[in-house]
C-alpha positions as CSV (number, residue, x, y, z in Angstrom):
1,M,33.3,33.9,82.8
2,A,35.4,35.3,85.7
3,F,33.8,36.4,88.9
4,R,34.8,39.9,90.0
5,F,34.5,41.5,93.4
6,K,33.0,44.9,93.7
7,A,35.7,47.5,94.6
8,S,35.2,48.9,98.1
9,K,34.7,52.6,98.5
10,Y,36.9,52.3,101.7
11,K,40.0,50.8,100.1
12,N,42.0,54.0,100.5
13,A,40.8,54.8,104.0
14,A,43.4,55.0,106.7
15,A,43.5,56.0,110.3
16,K,44.8,59.5,111.0
17,V,46.7,59.9,114.3
18,P,46.1,63.3,115.8
19,K,49.0,65.7,116.6
20,K,50.5,65.6,120.0
21,D,48.6,68.8,121.1
22,G,45.3,66.8,120.5
23,W,46.2,64.0,122.9
24,I,44.9,63.7,126.5
25,T,47.9,63.5,128.8
26,D,48.7,63.2,132.5
27,I,45.7,61.1,133.6
28,S,46.3,58.7,136.4
29,V,45.6,55.1,135.1
30,P,46.5,51.8,136.8
31,R,49.9,50.4,135.8
32,G,48.7,46.7,135.8
33,L,45.3,46.7,134.3
34,S,43.4,43.5,135.0
35,S,41.5,41.9,132.2
36,Q,38.1,42.4,133.8
37,G,35.7,44.4,131.6
38,N,36.5,47.7,129.9
39,H,39.1,50.2,130.9
40,I,37.8,53.2,128.9
41,K,34.4,54.1,127.5
42,A,33.1,57.2,125.8
43,N,29.8,58.7,124.6
44,C,28.9,61.9,122.8
45,H,29.8,64.1,125.7
46,H,32.1,62.3,128.2
47,I,35.0,59.9,128.6
48,A,35.1,57.5,131.5
49,Y,38.3,55.5,132.5
50,C,39.6,53.5,135.3
51,H,41.5,55.8,137.7
52,D,44.6,54.6,139.6
53,S,43.5,53.8,143.1
54,P,44.5,51.2,145.7
55,G,41.1,49.4,145.6
56,G,40.4,49.9,141.9
57,N,37.0,51.5,142.8
58,I,37.4,54.9,141.3
59,L,36.4,56.1,137.8
60,G,37.7,59.3,136.2
61,I,35.2,61.4,134.1
62,L,36.4,63.9,131.4
63,P,34.6,66.0,128.9
64,L,35.0,64.7,125.4
65,N,36.5,67.9,124.1
66,S,39.3,68.0,126.8
67,V,42.7,67.8,125.2
68,G,46.3,68.4,126.5
69,R,47.6,68.0,130.0
70,Q,45.0,67.3,132.6
71,D,45.5,68.7,136.1
72,R,44.9,66.7,139.3
73,S,41.4,68.1,139.8
74,T,39.9,65.6,137.3
75,P,36.3,64.7,138.4
76,L,36.3,61.3,140.1
77,L,33.5,58.9,140.7
78,H,34.0,56.9,143.9
79,A,31.7,54.1,142.6
80,H,32.0,51.1,144.9
81,A,33.6,49.5,148.0
82,D,35.4,46.9,145.9
83,S,37.1,47.1,142.4
84,V,35.0,48.1,139.4
85,T,34.8,45.2,137.0
86,D,32.8,46.8,134.1
87,F,31.1,50.1,133.2
88,D,29.3,51.6,130.3
89,F,27.2,54.6,129.2
90,S,23.5,54.1,128.6
91,P,22.8,53.8,124.8
92,F,19.3,55.2,125.3
93,D,20.3,58.7,126.4
94,A,23.6,58.9,124.4
95,F,22.9,62.4,123.1
96,S,21.8,63.8,126.5
97,E,24.2,66.1,128.4
98,T,23.4,64.2,131.6
99,S,23.9,60.6,130.4
100,L,23.7,57.6,132.7
101,L,26.9,55.7,133.5
102,A,26.2,52.1,134.7
103,T,28.9,50.4,136.8
104,G,29.4,46.9,138.1
105,S,31.7,45.8,140.9
106,Q,33.1,42.7,142.6
107,D,31.1,43.6,145.7
108,C,28.0,42.4,143.7
109,S,26.4,45.8,143.3
110,F,25.5,47.9,140.3
């Protein structure tokens, strides 16, 4: 008797790349990203990313529904005195409009 695998219901699933007008463009990200931690995170309402700055201590915050070209008045979070090594949104208030963003830095502060 031959053993058969159950056919997956996701066998024809494929990623769909959005059209160019659905992309987020013109955000200032560092050219040489270090391999420390995450560089972009999102929750149900916001996107946080590493912003290009000399010290690496600034995070950019965008609404999740923002698409297209972003102007230079993007909300910035000047988080620490030294470079930000990791950041993440709190999973306990993910559906809240005012969710908590935790950051860690090389200056040993959270």
